[in-house]
Structure formats: C-alpha cells, structure tokens
N, C-alpha and C positions, 0 to 999 in steps of 0.2 A: 541771750534773746536765740543767736545762731546755734549754740550749743542744744536749745530746747527743740528746734526744730530737727537738727540732725538724729536726737535722739526719738522723736516722733516719727519721721522717715523711717529708721531702724526698726522700729515697733511693727510699722505697715506694713514692711517688707518680710518681716518675721511672721507676722499673721498670715500673710498673703502664701507665702510657703508652708505653713501647717495647712492651710486651706487644701493646696494642692495636694500635700502628702495624705491627707485626709481623705479626697475625692478618688486618689491612687489606691488606697488602701480599702475603701468600700468597694472598689470596681473588681478588685481582687479577690475580695471577699464572694462577690456573685459569678465571677469568674470559674471559681474553684468550684461552685456548684452546676459550672456548665451554662449559664446562664449569660450569656454573651450580649443579648438584647439590652438585657437592665443595665448591664456592665457598661455598654455604649450610651444607654441612656442617662447612667450617674455622671458619666466622662464629660458629655455634651451639656450637661445642666450647667458646666462652667460658661459663664461670660467669657472671659478673659484667659482661655486656656494656656497652660504654658509648654514649651517644646515637649515635656515629658509627657504630658496630656495626651497633647497632639500624637507623638510617637505609640502612645498606647492605643490610641484610638484605631491608629494604622494599623497594629499590630494585630488587632481585634477582627479587622476586616480583611488582612491578609492570610490568616489562619483559617478564615471561613469561606477563602476562595471568591470575595467580593474584590477583585483587584483594581478596577475604577478608582473605588473609595478610600483603598488601601492607596494610591498612587497621591492622590488628593490629598489626604493628611498628611502623608511624608513629606511632599511638596511644601505645605504649610510649615510643618517642622524643620525642613531644611532651609527656607526663608528666617526663621527667626536664630536659627545657628546650624550654620553649613557642618557636616561631620561626615568621615565616611563610614562611620556605623547607620545612618541614614541613607547614604548613598548606595552602599550595600544593598538594602534591604528593598532600595526604589529599583535597582537593578533587577533582583530576583522577582518581583511584582512584573514589571514590564516580562522577564522571560516566560512566566506563568501565563500571563497574558497573552501571549504570542508575538510580541514585538521584541524578537530575538535581535535585531539591528541594536536596539536601543539598550537590550539587556549587556549586551558585549560590549557598548562601549562605555557603559557607568560600571559595569564589574571590572574592565581592564584599567579604567583610571584609580578605581580604589586600590587596586592588585599593585599598579605599580607605586602607590607608596606606603602601601604594607605589603612588601615580598614576604613576609612571613606567616601571612595568612593562609595557610595549607588549605582550608576549609573552602576558600573563595575560590583559589589554585584549583582545586580540583573538580569543582562545579562549573569553573568556568571553560579546562579543557573540554570537560563534556557537552557544554554548550558549543564550543566552536567544531568539536568533532561531528555532532548533529547538524551542523551547518555549513559542511564539505570546507571547512578552515582547518584541515587533517594537519599542515606544518605548525599551525598556531598551537594545535590540540598535541603533537607529538614533544615541541617544546618542553609545555607546562608539564606534560606526564613525566618528560626524563627528570624534569627539575624536580618533580615531587619524589620518583624513585631515588634519584641523589639524597635526597633530603630523609626519607623515611622508607628503606628498598624492603621492609619487612611487611610493607602493607600489598597484600595480594591482589586488592583492588586497582590499584595502579599498575600494575602489570597487565592484568588482564584488559584492561581498558587502551592501553597502548598493544594490545592484540588486537583490541578492535580498529582501531583505527589503521592498522597497517592492513588489516584483510581489508580495509574500503579502498585502499590506493592499491591493492593486489600485490603487496610486497609480503613475505612469509613470516605468520603471525605467530608460529611453533615456540621461539624460545619464551615471548613475555606469557605464553598462556602454560607452559611448563613448568615456568617459574611460579606463578599465581596457584597452580596445584601444589608446587613442592612447598610452598608457605602455609597453603590450605588444604588439606587433602579431602574435606568437606564443600570445596568450592565450586557448588555444581555449574554455575555457568560455564568456567574453566574448561571441567570435564565434558560438558558438552559441545561444546567448539575443539576440542581435542577430538572427542569422537569422529565429528564430521572432519576434521582434518585428515584424518587416520584413513577414512574412507575414500575422501577425495583420492587419495595418494596409493591407492588399495593396500593399505598395511592391515587387514581385518581383524588380526588378531591384536594386535594395538586398541583398533576400534572397539572392538568386544571388550577388552580391559574397562576401560574408562565408560562403556555404556552398562556393565554389569554394576558398576562399582555406583553410576547415578542412580539406577535402578533400587541397589541396596539401599540408600539414603531415602529414596523418595517412589515408591513402588508404583504411584500413580503419574509419575512424569509424562506427559504425553510425548514430549520433545523425544525423552532414550525409548519409548514405548514404540515410537516409529520408527526409530533408528534399527531397536532391535529387531521388530517385523523385517524390516528392509534385507538386514545381514543374515536372517535365517533364510531368507528366500532364495536371496545369492548361492547358498550354503546349500540349497535344494533340501533344505529341512523344512518340508511345505506344511506339515502336522504341527509344528514348532510353531511356525509362522503363523497360522492360523489362532492359538493360544494366543498370543500377543494381541493379533487384531482383534478379537473378541474381548480381551480387557478393555482397549481402543473404544470398540464399541459399547460397551457397559457405560464407559466414561462419556459417552453421547458424544464422543469423537468421530462422526460418519463425513468425511471428508471424499471426494474423489479419490484421492491417493487412497485412501484405506480401502476401499471398495472395488477399487482397481486390483488391487493385493489381495483381496480375498477372492476376486475372481478369480484371475491368474493360479493362485494357490489351489483352488477347489478343481480346475482345469487342468491343473499338473496330478491331480487324485484321482483325476477322471471321474468327480462328483459333476457331472455337465448341467444338471438342474441347477445345483446350487453356484454354480460358476455363472449362468445367465443370469439368475436373480440379480446378483452383485453387478454385473457388467451392465444388467438393464438399468440399474440404480446411477449408474455415472450417465448412461445414456439420457435419462431423465434429464440430468443439468445441463449436458452439453449433447446436441445429438447430431453434431459435425465433429465428434471427436474419433478421427481417424482409426486412434489406436484403438479405440473399444470398438468400433465398427470392426475391423479389423478380428479382435479375439471374438466375439460373438460369431462372426463366421467362420472361425476356427472350431467353436463350440459345436457352433449348427452342423458341420461337416463330419467331425467326432460322430455324431449322432446322427450322421446320416439323412439330416435334412439340407440335400442338397438346393433346395430352390430356396430356404430361407439363407442358405450360405453364401449362393451367388449372389442373392441381394445386397445381403451384408456387405462381401467383396467388393460390389460396384459402385454400393454407398462412399464406402471409403476410400475407393478411387477420386468418385466424384469432388468430394470435400476435401480429396489433398491437393489439388489443383491450385494454385495460386487465383486469386481473384484480382485480375487485372482488366475487365472490363470498362472499368471508370477510367482507365488510364487510357485505353484505346480511344475512348468515347471523346476525349480531351484533345488527341493526338489528333483524331479524325478532324475536329470541330478548327483546331490552326491549320490543317493542312488545306481544308476549305478556304480558309482566310486567304491562304496563298494561291490557291485557285489549283493547287493540286489534286483535282478531283478522283482521279484514278488510285492515287496514294490513298486518300481519304474513305474511298469504297472499302480500301482493304482493310484499314485500321477497322471500320466498322464492321465488317466480316468476321476480322478474327476475335474483337471484342464480343461479338455476339455467340461466337463458338465458346469463348471462353465461359460467357455467362447466358444462356441461353432465356435467362428470367428477367434478363434486362430491357425492359419493352420500348426505353428510348433510343437504345442503338436499333433494334428493328424498326423503328417507323423511320429514323433518322435512314437508315439504309434503303426502305422502301422510296422515300422520296427521292434520295440523291440518284439510286438508279432508274427511277423513273425521269427524270433530268439526262441523264448521262447517256442512256442505251435507247437507241432507236427503236431497239424489240422490247416493246414492254412485256411480252409475258416474265422476263425477272421480276422487274416493280410489283407487276399483278401476282406473283407468288407468297413475295414479301408481305403485300398487303391483306392479301386473303391469310396468311400466319397470324399477320396482327391481329385482325377483326377476329377470329377462333381462339387465338389463347390471352390478347388483353383489352378485348372492347370494353372493359369496365375501369381499365385504368386512368384514361383520360379522353374526357368528353369529345373535345374539339378534335384531339386525332384521331378518333374511332368515325366520327361522323365524315372526315377527310378522307381515310380510307376508304369508307363503304364508298363514297362519292365518285373517287377513282377507280373501283371496281367496276362501277354500273360504266362509266364513261370508256374504260378499256374494252370491257366485254362488248360493248355498242359498237367501239370503234373495228373488233375483229369480227363481229356479226355483219358489219357493212360490207367487208373485205371477203364476207364468205368462209371464214374462219370460223370454227367452233372451239371454246376453251372447256376443257374437261374440269 
C-alpha cells in the first residue's frame, strides 16, 4: 500500500516537472520572436509556479525595464529558494530602479560569498564610484586588476576614481591605452590630462588618434578646436568648429570660440554674429559682453563699444544686495539704526533694482533723520521706479510724499 502511494507521488512530481518544463519551453519560443507579453501570459497561466517560472517572469520584466515587477517576482522566487543568483539580480534591479543603497547592500553580500564573481565585482566597483564610495571602489578595482591585469577597462575605471578624489590618474589611463590602443575613453582622458598640464604635443597625439578612430567624436572635435585656437591657428580652429556645427553641436563654448576666431581674423561681422548667439543664451555673460565691446571698438562703433563695456562691468559686480538687506534687518532688531541704514544704502548701491532695499531705506531715513529731505528723495525715487511692484508700499510712499511736502510748505519751504 505504502509502496503504491510513493509511486503515485513520484508520478505526480514527474508530471509537475514536465508541466513546468513545458511552460518554460513555450515561453522561450515566444521570446525568440520578441513577443514578451505573450511569454508573460503563458508563464502566469501556471497556477502553482515554480522558482524557475518566477525567475523567468522576473527576468523578462528586468530586461524590459519594469523593475518594480521584476523585484516582486524575484522576491517570490527568493522566498521559495534563497540563492545568491536571485539576490544578485535583485541587486541589479534595485540599482537600475535608482535605489543604490539597497543595490550596494545586496551585491556586496553576494560578492562576499562569491569572491571570484568578477562580473559582479566590476559592476559593484562602478556602483561604489558613482555613489562617492571611492575607497571601496579602489579596493575592488585593484582586486580586479590583480586577477585580470589585461583588461583595459579595470585600469580606466581606476583612473576615473582617482580623478574624482583629485589624485594623479595618469598611470592607469596610460595602462588602459597600452592594453587597447583603440580605447577611446582613455584617449580622451589622456588628452584632457595633457592639456591641463600644458603638454600640448602629447594632448594632440591622443586627440588626433581619437579623431582617426571616430572623426565625428564631439569630445575630440572640441579639444582639437580649442588647441588649434591656442596655437593661433584660427582658420584651422574654424574648420573644426564648423564640423561641430554640422553635427548640430551649437553650445556657448562653440559659439564663443567661433566669435574669438573670427575676431582674430578681423572678420568682425561674423564675430558679432556668434557672440550675439551666446548673448541670447546668457545676456549677463561678462566675457561675451567684453568681447562684443572689443569687436565694436575694432569697427570704430564707439557708442556700442562703450555700452558693452559698461554692461560687462555692471554684471561683473557680485550680487550682495540680499546679504546687505538681511544684515540691515538684523541690525534693526538690535537697535543699531545707523549701521542698518549703512547696510541698506550699500545694498541698494550694489543692486539699484532691489525695490525692497529702497523702500526700507526710505522708511528708516524717515524715522531716523529729523530732516525729511533724505526720506523724501528715497520715497520719490521709489514711486518713480517701482510703483507697480508692491501696491501697499507704493500707497504708503505716496502718502508720505504728500505729508512731507505739506510740512515743508507750512514751514514756508518749497521742495523741488
């Protein structure tokens, strides 16, 4: 009797295994044609899914970027059979979903149990680096290099981390390039490095090599244009800038360099054309305003040059009016009236568009000075310049102007 029951249970188990295998096979057929929705439908039709079926569902969601559902099904699979394989995928889903803290926790736990998993070690190293855990990233990357010193990416990523902590990255970048002379990311970093230390010839070698591999590479084209300008090769600079323009890369940097190059070549109309493009993006850019002034001066358009230079000076001043405003308020609270007046005056000098400072200055002058002419001047300026800014303040200023003028009239004094 017991023997018959055991045989029956074994048969049921085999039938279930066959059914699960059949579901997975059918789903795989659907996936081969790219119909992942049909595959999910087929897998979810299983009323008692195994760990393998749940894992398959989760992996489909993961591949299609639906990380919330991927985590849900990986969790169910893990509950049935806790394994590092599932935990590793959970870690990756949390990473792609933006929960880096959870991702680092899970991946580090798996790596601890599987120290030879180089794929995971490399992924975790980059994850640490991206989240300011540079010490941990360096340890993992050095470990990877010790296990596989011929992989250029390990050296490159180490260089990236060293750059972040402001340590010399030259050696790992050079090693990455030595291992792979077509490693374009290392070439770009080496070009930038040599530019920074003003070794232009070495920088040019890597820039030219990069453009040889990818002639439309935006990073190398920018560096090449910049270096040609520094060498006073202005015609050549424009050649590379035009390549960037054709590629629809029209940044303020590109337009500024265009403007400067045409200015050096005395093509002032084109210089203005490109400087004005920068000005449209940021009309307070003091360097651009200064350069526009130089162009107008070269064209003997002195009125326009004067205006541009004046604007460049005005916008170069630090905006500390808000600081003076708050300082004055604190001084008022302490009863330091004279100091508060000075703070409001300095703040308004710094930014004559700050209506609050002028109004505060007017009211405080009104209270502090016996001679109301100072307050009157401030109130009148406020009404003239800022009457539409604050209705209550404007009404108050107008009423005080009337009252002060009336007082002086009664005294036989007239105000201009």
